C-alpha positions, -999 to +999 in steps of 0.1 A: +272+697-797+253+731-787+261+752-815+245+786-803+268+809-779+243+818-757+230+800-727+196+801-723+172+773-707+169+754-734+207+750-743+208+743-705+179+716-713+200+700-739+235+702-721+222+682-691+201+655-712+234+649-732+247+644-692+221+621-688+226+599-718+264+602-708+256+588-674+236+560-691+266+549-712+284+546-680+269+519-654+292+528-623+286+561-631+252+561-631+248+537-599+266+564-581+241+589-598+208+573-587+226+557-556+228+597-543+195+611-556+175+582-545+159+577-577+157+539-591+164+532-630+133+526-629+118+563-623+143+580-639+121+592-669+095+604-646+121+618-625+141+639-654+106+659-657+109+672-624+117+701-619+156+709-607+162+675-620+183+684-646+202+710-625+211+679-605+224+663-629+250+688-634+257+694-601+264+657-601+292+662-625+307+691-609+313+666-580+337+647-597+357+664-624+372+635-631+337+628-650+331+664-658+364+664-682+348+629-701+318+647-700+327+678-715+348+660-740+324+640-753+300+670-757+322+689-773+321+716-748+339+735-725+330+723-691+324+761-676+294+760-702+285+726-674+286+751-650+269+780-668+243+757-676+236+741-640+232+780-635+208+783-655+188+754-647+190+760-606+166+791-617+178+808-578+198+841-592+166+853-600 
């Protein structure tokens, strides 16, 4: 759970990493994510350090409302925090 109310890049990354861990616990969703990104399971750790990857994880949740709500509940955060974290990680707004 993110306790700091300020959503900076560090907190946005934490949310995205929580999202990735959530996906790892759901083989069907993880498989769909890997298929859409073209990343193999063995490449996941390396890909996670690439710019934009964590924003892509959050974008994946935002494309599936039921998955988004399940993750938000599991992470004890508002769904809007996921969208805000995606915005912070995207970086195109600066």
